[in-house]
C-alpha positions in Angstrom: 78.8 -36.3 75.8 77.7 -34.4 79.6 76.8 -36.0 82.7 73.6 -34.4 84.8 71.2 -35.5 87.7 68.5 -33.8 85.7 67.5 -33.3 82.0 64.2 -31.6 81.1 62.8 -31.3 77.8 60.8 -28.3 77.4 61.3 -25.0 78.7 57.6 -24.0 79.6 56.1 -23.3 82.8 56.5 -26.9 83.9 59.7 -27.6 82.3 61.5 -24.3 83.4 60.2 -24.2 86.9 61.1 -28.0 87.5 64.7 -27.0 86.3 64.9 -24.1 88.9 63.7 -25.9 92.0 65.8 -29.1 90.8 69.0 -26.8 90.7 67.7 -24.7 94.3 67.8 -28.4 95.5 71.5 -29.0 94.7 71.1 -31.0 91.2 73.3 -30.6 88.2 70.4 -29.5 85.4 70.2 -29.1 81.6 66.9 -27.7 80.1 66.3 -28.5 76.5 64.2 -26.1 74.3 64.1 -25.9 70.4 62.1 -22.9 70.3 64.3 -19.8 69.2 63.7 -16.0 68.8 66.2 -14.0 66.8 68.5 -16.6 67.1 68.5 -17.0 71.0 66.4 -19.6 73.0 63.2 -18.3 73.6 62.5 -20.2 76.8 59.1 -19.9 78.3 57.2 -22.6 76.0 54.1 -21.8 74.5 52.5 -20.3 77.5 55.0 -17.0 77.7 55.5 -16.9 73.8 52.3 -17.5 71.9 49.8 -18.3 74.9 49.0 -17.1 78.3 51.2 -14.0 78.1 50.6 -11.9 74.8 47.3 -13.1 75.0 47.0 -11.4 78.3 48.5 -8.3 77.1 46.3 -7.9 73.8 43.2 -8.5 76.3 44.3 -5.6 78.3 45.2 -3.4 75.3 42.0 -4.1 73.8 40.1 -3.9 76.9 41.6 -0.2 77.1 40.7 0.6 73.8 37.2 -0.7 74.2 36.8 1.4 77.5 37.9 4.8 75.7 35.8 4.3 72.9 32.3 3.1 75.3 33.0 3.3 78.8 34.7 6.0 80.0 31.8 8.8 79.2 29.8 7.4 82.5 33.1 8.3 84.7 32.5 12.0 83.3 35.8 11.5 80.9 35.1 13.1 77.6 37.6 11.8 75.0 37.8 13.0 71.0 37.8 10.5 68.4 39.6 7.1 69.3 41.4 5.4 66.9 43.6 2.1 67.0 47.1 1.4 66.5 47.0 -2.2 65.6 50.9 -2.2 65.0 51.7 -0.6 68.4 49.4 -2.5 70.3 51.2 -5.5 68.8 54.6 -4.1 69.5 53.6 -3.5 73.1 52.7 -7.1 73.1 55.8 -8.5 71.6 58.0 -6.3 74.1 56.1 -8.0 77.1 57.1 -11.2 75.6 60.8 -10.3 74.8 60.9 -9.0 78.8 59.7 -12.1 79.9 61.7 -14.5 77.8 64.9 -12.8 79.1 64.0 -13.4 82.6 63.6 -16.9 82.3 67.1 -16.5 80.5 68.5 -14.6 83.6 66.7 -17.4 86.3 68.8 -19.7 84.3 72.0 -18.7 84.6 71.5 -17.4 88.2 70.6 -21.0 88.9 73.4 -22.5 87.1 71.0 -24.5 84.5 73.0 -25.5 81.1 70.4 -24.5 78.5 70.5 -26.4 75.4 69.2 -25.5 72.4 67.6 -27.8 70.2 65.5 -30.9 69.8 65.6 -33.2 72.5 64.9 -36.9 71.8 65.2 -39.6 74.2 67.9 -41.8 72.7 67.8 -44.6 75.6 67.4 -44.5 79.4 69.6 -42.0 80.9 70.4 -40.4 77.6 68.9 -37.4 75.8 70.1 -36.7 72.1 70.3 -32.9 70.9 72.0 -32.8 67.5 75.1 -34.4 67.7 75.2 -33.7 71.4 74.5 -36.4 74.2 73.2 -35.6 77.6 73.6 -38.5 80.2 71.4 -38.1 83.2 69.9 -40.0 85.9 66.6 -38.6 85.3 64.8 -37.1 82.1 61.5 -35.0 82.7 59.2 -34.8 79.4 57.9 -31.3 79.8 57.2 -30.6 76.0 53.6 -28.9 76.7 50.8 -29.1 74.0 49.7 -27.7 70.2 46.1 -26.8 68.8 44.1 -29.4 67.7 43.2 -29.3 64.2 40.1 -30.3 62.4 40.8 -33.2 59.9 38.7 -32.1 57.4 39.9 -28.3 57.9 43.6 -28.2 58.3 45.2 -24.7 59.5 46.4 -22.5 56.3 47.5 -20.3 58.9 45.6 -17.3 56.6 41.8 -17.9 56.7 41.7 -20.9 58.9 43.8 -20.2 62.1 45.0 -21.2 65.4 45.7 -19.4 68.7 48.9 -18.4 67.9 48.0 -17.1 64.5 45.0 -15.1 66.1 47.4 -13.6 68.6 49.6 -12.1 65.5 46.9 -10.8 63.1 47.7 -7.4 61.5 44.3 -6.0 60.6 40.9 -6.5 62.4 38.6 -9.1 60.8 35.4 -8.1 59.6 33.7 -11.4 60.6 35.8 -13.7 63.3 34.2 -17.5 63.3 35.3 -19.3 66.3 35.2 -22.8 66.4 35.0 -23.7 70.1 33.6 -21.4 72.7 36.1 -22.5 75.2 38.6 -20.5 77.1 40.9 -19.9 74.2 37.8 -19.2 72.0 36.1 -16.4 74.1 39.6 -14.7 74.9 40.4 -14.1 71.3 36.9 -13.4 70.5 36.6 -11.1 73.0 40.1 -9.2 71.8 39.3 -8.9 67.9 35.2 -8.3 68.9 36.5 -5.2 71.4 38.6 -3.9 68.5 35.7 -3.9 66.0 35.2 -7.5 64.5 31.7 -9.2 64.1 32.8 -12.4 66.5 30.4 -15.7 66.1 31.3 -18.7 68.4 30.4 -22.1 67.5 30.5 -25.0 69.9 28.5 -28.4 70.3 27.7 -27.7 73.7 25.0 -25.5 75.0 26.9 -22.8 76.8 30.3 -21.3 76.5 33.1 -23.1 78.8 30.9 -26.1 79.2 33.4 -27.5 81.9 32.5 -24.2 84.2 29.4 -24.6 86.7 26.2 -24.1 84.5 24.5 -21.1 86.4 28.4 -19.4 85.6 28.4 -20.6 82.2 24.7 -18.9 81.4 25.2 -15.9 83.2 28.5 -15.5 81.2 26.9 -16.1 77.6 24.5 -13.2 78.5 27.3 -10.8 79.3 29.2 -11.7 76.1 25.9 -11.2 73.8 25.2 -7.8 75.4 29.0 -7.0 74.2 28.0 -8.1 70.7 29.2 -11.8 70.5 27.1 -14.2 68.8 26.8 -17.8 69.9 25.9 -20.7 67.5 25.7 -23.6 70.0 24.4 -27.2 70.2 26.2 -27.1 66.8 28.5 -29.5 65.0 30.4 -28.0 62.0 30.1 -30.0 59.0 32.4 -28.3 56.7 34.9 -25.4 56.4 35.4 -24.3 52.9 37.9 -21.5 51.7 37.2 -19.6 48.4 40.2 -16.7 48.0 39.9 -14.8 51.3 36.8 -16.1 52.8 35.5 -19.0 54.7 32.4 -20.6 54.4 31.2 -22.9 57.6 28.5 -25.3 57.7 27.2 -26.3 60.7 24.3 -28.8 62.0 21.7 -27.5 64.6 19.2 -30.1 65.5 19.2 -31.2 62.2 19.1 -28.3 60.3 22.0 -26.8 58.2 23.3 -23.0 58.8 25.8 -21.4 56.8 28.0 -19.0 58.9 30.7 -16.7 56.2 33.7 -14.8 57.4 37.1 -13.7 56.6 39.1 -15.8 59.8 38.0 -19.2 61.1 39.7 -19.4 64.5 39.5 -23.2 65.3 40.1 -23.5 69.2 38.5 -27.1 69.9 41.4 -27.9 72.3 44.8 -29.2 72.8 46.9 -32.0 72.3 50.0 -33.4 73.9 53.1 -32.5 72.4 55.1 -35.5 72.3 55.5 -37.1 69.0 59.2 -37.3 67.7 60.6 -37.6 71.3 61.6 -41.2 71.0 59.3 -42.1 73.4 57.5 -45.2 71.7 61.2 -46.3 71.1 62.3 -46.7 74.5 58.8 -47.8 75.8 57.0 -45.2 77.6 53.6 -45.6 77.6 51.1 -43.2 76.3 47.2 -42.7 75.7 45.9 -42.5 72.0 46.3 -38.8 72.2 50.0 -38.8 73.2 49.5 -38.1 76.8 52.4 -39.7 78.8 50.8 -42.2 81.6 52.5 -41.5 84.8 52.1 -42.1 88.6 51.4 -40.2 91.5 55.3 -39.4 91.6 55.0 -38.4 88.1 57.1 -41.5 86.8 56.6 -43.3 83.8 56.6 -47.2 83.4 60.2 -46.6 82.6 62.3 -46.0 85.3 63.9 -42.4 85.3 61.6 -41.3 82.9 58.9 -38.4 84.0 56.3 -36.6 82.7 54.4 -33.1 83.7 52.4 -30.4 82.5 50.2 -30.6 79.3 52.3 -33.9 78.3 51.1 -35.5 81.2 47.2 -36.1 82.3 45.1 -33.6 84.2 44.1 -30.3 82.9 46.1 -28.2 80.5 46.8 -25.0 82.7 50.3 -23.6 83.0 49.8 -22.8 86.9 49.0 -27.1 86.9 52.6 -27.6 85.3 54.7 -25.0 87.5 53.2 -27.4 90.6 53.8 -30.4 89.3 57.2 -29.3 88.1 58.0 -28.0 91.8 56.8 -31.5 93.3 58.6 -33.6 90.9 62.1 -31.7 91.5 61.4 -32.3 95.3 60.6 -36.0 94.8 63.5 -36.5 92.9 65.5 -34.8 95.6 64.0 -37.1 98.7 61.3 -34.6 99.8 57.4 -35.1 99.8 56.2 -32.9 97.1 52.8 -33.1 96.0 49.7 -31.4 93.9 46.5 -31.2 95.3 44.3 -31.2 92.1 41.1 -30.4 93.8 42.1 -27.0 94.5 43.6 -25.8 91.3 41.9 -22.7 90.1 41.0 -21.8 86.5 40.5 -18.8 84.6 39.2 -17.0 81.6 40.4 -13.7 81.1 37.2 -12.3 79.5 35.9 -8.8 80.6 34.4 -9.9 83.2 36.3 -12.5 84.0 35.4 -15.9 84.9 37.1 -18.0 87.9 36.4 -21.1 89.3 38.3 -24.0 91.9 37.1 -27.1 93.1 33.7 -28.8 92.1 30.9 -26.9 90.2 27.3 -27.4 91.7 26.5 -30.3 89.2 29.4 -32.2 90.3 28.9 -31.6 93.9 25.4 -32.4 94.1 26.1 -35.5 92.2 28.1 -36.7 95.3 25.7 -35.6 98.1 23.8 -32.8 99.6 25.1 -29.7 99.1 24.3 -25.9 100.4 25.1 -23.1 98.3 25.5 -19.6 98.7 25.4 -16.5 96.2 26.3 -12.9 95.8 25.9 -10.5 93.0 28.0 -7.6 92.3 25.5 -5.4 92.1 25.1 -5.4 95.7 28.8 -4.7 96.3 29.9 -1.0 97.2 33.5 -1.1 95.3 31.7 -2.6 92.2 29.0 0.1 92.3 32.0 2.6 92.5 34.2 1.5 90.1 31.3 0.4 87.4 31.8 -3.2 87.7 28.4 -4.6 88.6 27.9 -7.7 86.3 28.1 -10.8 87.8 28.1 -13.0 91.2 30.1 -15.0 93.3 28.6 -18.7 94.1 30.1 -20.7 97.0 29.1 -24.5 97.5 29.3 -26.4 100.6 28.9 -29.8 101.8 25.3 -29.9 103.7 27.0 -31.8 106.8 30.3 -30.8 107.1 30.3 -26.9 105.8 33.5 -27.9 103.9 33.7 -25.7 101.0 33.7 -27.7 97.8 33.7 -25.2 95.1 33.9 -21.6 94.5 33.0 -19.9 91.2 32.9 -16.2 90.1 31.9 -14.1 87.4 33.0 -10.2 87.9 35.8 -7.9 87.5 39.4 -9.0 89.0 37.9 -12.7 89.4 41.4 -14.1 88.5 42.9 -12.7 91.7 39.7 -13.2 94.0 39.4 -16.8 93.2 43.0 -17.4 95.2 41.5 -16.5 98.3 39.2 -19.9 97.8 42.1 -21.9 96.5 44.0 -21.2 99.7 41.1 -21.8 102.0 40.1 -25.0 100.1 43.7 -26.5 100.5 43.4 -26.3 103.9 39.5 -27.7 103.5 38.4 -24.6 105.4 34.7 -24.3 105.9 32.1 -21.9 104.4 32.0 -20.3 107.7 35.4 -20.3 107.9 35.6 -17.9 104.6 32.4 -15.9 106.0 34.6 -14.9 109.6 37.3 -13.7 107.7 37.3 -10.1 107.9 37.5 -8.5 104.2 39.0 -4.9 103.9 35.9 -2.5 102.8 35.3 -1.5 99.9 36.6 -4.1 97.9 35.4 -6.5 95.4 36.4 -9.6 97.7 33.7 -8.6 100.0 31.5 -10.3 97.9 33.1 -13.6 98.4 32.4 -13.2 102.1 28.8 -12.4 101.1 28.4 -15.5 99.4 30.0 -17.8 102.0 27.5 -15.9 104.6 24.9 -16.9 102.3 25.6 -20.2 102.2 24.0 -20.3 105.8 21.4 -17.5 104.8 23.1 -15.0 106.5 24.1 -12.3 103.6 24.1 -9.2 104.8 24.0 -6.7 101.7 21.3 -8.7 99.9 
């Protein structure tokens, strides 16, 4: 039996960051996780092992391949016959994951955090069982992440009907990949295999990809992806998926008309669910909703004293960086400090090419609250974008019509994932569009388009 100040169950971004911050603040911490790789703890959760990191590795590799095949000629670079070595590409991805998993392990040692390998179960208030071991603690943190949602009429067979983890590990480029769900995961995985030669068809009930994003952004993104060869069947409900041999037939309903789509892989990416089953939470009385999401207050505390939840296991967007910030905030709260997260300034990104990113309200959300001003600037007017041949997309800034406070910033363009950080920082401090417009941006950079969009809020864009 071991005694700790904090026991964190789940070593994903929320859990391991919470553990590190708690250790920095002088607490004795144990981190419990059941994932193993080559007989050793594979810390980092879904994000590092089979999510954010490996998908970005494959996105980068597939982009380089597509650029070599289609894009270098515009720069005067002539190449011979380009061929794909998928085995080497997958090996590089695995190397990236292994390096970062090892890095998290080193951070645990550096911060004197005890890593306990196995499935953690809340035995009682202040007690976590891992196999035959009981960990006694003042605080239990649930940070167990999420898992892919399965269609009840078409369960994963992990061969033809696959989830996102399977899609990261294919050893052959599909002839026709059917993606159910044109959200973030669907678009990213569709982009990877489309660049490598697969025909990709995205099916979604919504009328545009990533329906939660700003409407103008979504419509523009759809056109870009269609130019890249991706097909969309939107406003479509999936009626059935049948597998015969190594082929699948997907029947969809579009405005009362049935369509049949046939392919050799069906990626189901219709969302994720909180991974909270089997943790013993019901037995100790922790309140959860019908989807298994643990209900918490503003300090991440559940209805049971001493038990907390963060990350995908708790309410809110299922984003790794949201979980990280909650992990830090909770650790500081447990130490008597005033940790907090501003949920109105959490950015999101789709790592396609071009990238899509946003922070704050969409124009539709902002207009539902009151009068707004909108500034927009296209990358076709940006010198750096033209120089590097990345002119697709635009920046959109939404500001309050009276106060000029920035309410939302949305970007479709090359390196949008990095440019959105500026907007998130300024919105954290409730800056105005004028504040952003007055910030001097280096020239020539893609980020000048952000400044121009802010200027455009007041009709003052220079290069438009």
